[in-house]
N, C-alpha and C positions, 0 to 999 in steps of 0.2 A: 350573302350570309351575314347575320347580325353579329356584332362583337359582343363579348360577354358583358361589358359595361353597359351596352345598350339594353341587353336583356334584363339586367338587374334594375334598370330604371323604368321599366314598363309598369304601368299601373294596372291593377285589377279593377274591373268594373262589373257590376251586377245589379240585378233588380228582381224583387219579388212583388207579386200583386195578389191581394186577397179581396174577394168580394164579400160584402156583408149581406145579411139577409134583407129581403124586402121589408120595408117599414123602418129600417135604420137609416137615418138621414145623415148626410155629410156633416152638417152643423153639430149634431150630437157627438159624433166621433171626434171632430175637431176640438170640441169643448173638453172631452175626456183627455185628449193629448196635451192641451195647453193650459187648462186650469191650474195645473201644477206640473211643470216640466220634470219635477223630481218624483214622479209617481210611477215610474216604469216598473217598479216591483209589483204594482197592482196588475200590470198588463202582461209582462213577459214571464213565461214559465221558468226561465233560467236565472232570473234575478231575484235575490232575496232581500236585498237592501238597496235603497236609493234615497239619497238625501242631498240637500243643498249645501254647498261649501261656501260660495260667495255669489254676489250679484243679486239682481232683482228678478223675481219670478216673471216669466213671460217676455223678458227682454234679452236681446243679444248680450253676451258677456256672462250670463249665468253659468256657473260651474256646478256640476253635480258629481257625486261619487256613487258608483254602482258596484255591487259585488254579489258573488254567489258563495254562500257558506259551504255548499256541498263540494265545490271544487276549489275553494280558496282563490278564485279568480276575481280581479277587480280592475276598475278603470275610472279615470276622471274624464268627464266629457263637458265640453263647452258649447252652449247654444250660440251659433254664429249668425243665424238669420231666422226670421219668422215673418211670415206674410199672411195675415188673417184673411185678406181679400181672396187669395187663391188657395188658402188652407194648406200652406207649405211651411215646413221648418227644416233647418239644417243644423247639424252639430258635428263636432270633431272630437276625436280622442286626443287628450292632452298627454296623459301618462297612464301606464297600465302594466300588468304583468302577463299580458296575453301575447306579446310579441309584435304588436302593431307599432310601426314607426310613423306611419301616416294613415289616417282613416277619416273620411268625411262621409256622412250619411245624410240623405234627404228623405223626408217622409211627407207625402202628399195625400190629402183626402179628396177624392174626386166624386162628384155627383154622377149618377148614371147618365145624365144628359151630357156630361163632359167626356164620357168615354164611349159615346156613340150608342147609348142605350135609349131609355125611355124618353118620351116627350116631356115638356115642362109640366103638363097637366098630370101625367103619370108620376112624375117626380114628387109633386105636391101630395099625391096620394100614398107616397111611401115607396117609390121606385128603387130605393137602395143606393148604395155607394160602394166604393172600394178604396183600399189603402194601397199606395205604391211606396215601397221602401227601396231606395237605390243607394249604392255605395261606390266610392272610389278609394282604393287603398294601395299602399305599397305592398309587394309580396311579403308574406309572413313565413318565416322558417317553420317547417313541420306542418304546414297547411297548404291546401291548394285553393285556387280561386273558386273552383267548383264546390269545395268543402265549405268555404265561407258563404257562398251563395245558398247552399243547402241549410246552413245554420240560420241565415237571415229568413229563408222561406219557412223553416220550422218555427222560428220565433214569431214571425208575422201571423202564422196560422193560430198559434197560441194566444197572441195578443187579440186577434179578432174574436176568438171564442170567449175570452175573458171580458172584453168590452160588450159583446152581445149579452152575456149573462148579467153584467152590471146594469145595462139599460133595461133588460127584462125585469130584473129585481126592482128597479126604480119605478117602472110602470105598475108593478104589483102593489107597491107601497102607496102610490098615488091613486 
């Protein structure tokens, strides 16, 4: 039997994955995520405001402020790692009114060939990609790990829809 102190120190871990439509390339999605790390309000349905507080865009150390006016929730997040070669970035919550003591999230953009999908030739013809959003967090009072996972999954689905719309609108303009 685990002691109460051991239980309190367990980390929550979870992951959500969303596939984008064929024709959407990993490089396009990566570009949308990293051109401006402070643009999450464009992609996430629950974020109304996102802006830079300090640091250089696209570089570890950048701190952004995100909030939702509908629920007056906010957090400050720090970009802690970014690797354009494998299309992966990680960030952590520094301060918030959401109840998080520790939260680190990693977002990866994977080509269909990296997830056991299409051949390289099919990838070049628009084989698609997916976004993987994982997290590690300390338990949060009033929330379950499953509830946090459900929120991440909901947010990722909304993010994928918004990114697909943006790319479709870009193609119509060009």
